[in-house]
Legacy VTK file of the C-alpha trace (Angstrom):
# vtk DataFile Version 3.0
C-alpha trace
ASCII
DATASET POLYDATA
POINTS 66 float
12.124 -24.509 0.015
14.594 -22.750 -2.204
14.801 -19.003 -2.519
14.391 -19.014 -6.299
11.110 -17.096 -6.341
11.479 -13.838 -4.417
8.825 -12.073 -6.543
6.234 -14.553 -5.259
7.068 -13.597 -1.690
6.790 -9.914 -2.628
3.351 -10.492 -4.135
2.087 -12.173 -0.969
3.618 -9.444 1.215
1.938 -6.763 -0.912
-1.338 -8.639 -0.712
-1.117 -8.765 3.102
-0.345 -5.035 3.299
-3.197 -4.214 0.937
-5.584 -6.404 2.951
-4.588 -4.619 6.162
-5.112 -1.245 4.487
-8.594 -2.252 3.360
-9.447 -3.623 6.774
-8.329 -0.521 8.687
-9.751 1.999 6.215
-13.091 0.210 5.796
-12.582 -0.497 2.099
-13.801 -3.590 0.281
-10.943 -6.068 -0.091
-10.637 -7.804 -3.448
-7.540 -9.737 -4.483
-8.124 -8.851 -8.123
-7.415 -5.197 -7.335
-3.773 -5.933 -6.509
-1.592 -4.028 -9.039
-4.708 -2.909 -10.955
-4.107 0.783 -11.687
-7.782 1.340 -12.589
-9.240 0.126 -9.276
-10.294 2.855 -6.852
-9.132 1.001 -3.746
-5.721 0.322 -5.266
-5.372 4.012 -6.170
-6.291 4.949 -2.586
-3.738 2.447 -1.288
-0.993 3.887 -3.496
-1.835 7.409 -2.277
-1.673 6.146 1.287
1.788 4.692 0.636
2.871 8.033 -0.803
1.579 9.745 2.330
3.604 7.361 4.508
6.749 8.000 2.449
6.271 11.773 2.693
5.649 11.527 6.422
8.846 9.522 6.889
10.776 11.925 4.690
9.649 14.916 6.779
10.249 13.096 10.069
6.729 13.938 11.199
7.219 17.721 11.067
4.274 19.989 10.424
5.089 22.133 7.436
2.975 25.218 7.123
2.936 27.290 3.973
2.121 30.782 5.294
LINES 1 67
66 0 1 2 3 4 5 6 7 8 9 10 11 12 13 14 15 16 17 18 19 20 21 22 23 24 25 26 27 28 29 30 31 32 33 34 35 36 37 38 39 40 41 42 43 44 45 46 47 48 49 50 51 52 53 54 55 56 57 58 59 60 61 62 63 64 65
């Protein structure tokens, strides 16, 4: 198979990650929610990804704002 369609691979990888998120968080998995900015589960998934990016950026440090 040629490597002419990398976006297709990205879509399937995103779908697998979203499915795992729904499975671990107890959310209802629906393929139609992928890239749908109005779906509640997709919004929760995007917030979760932001949390993971922030956690990686801070190297796991606890930052207290006293």
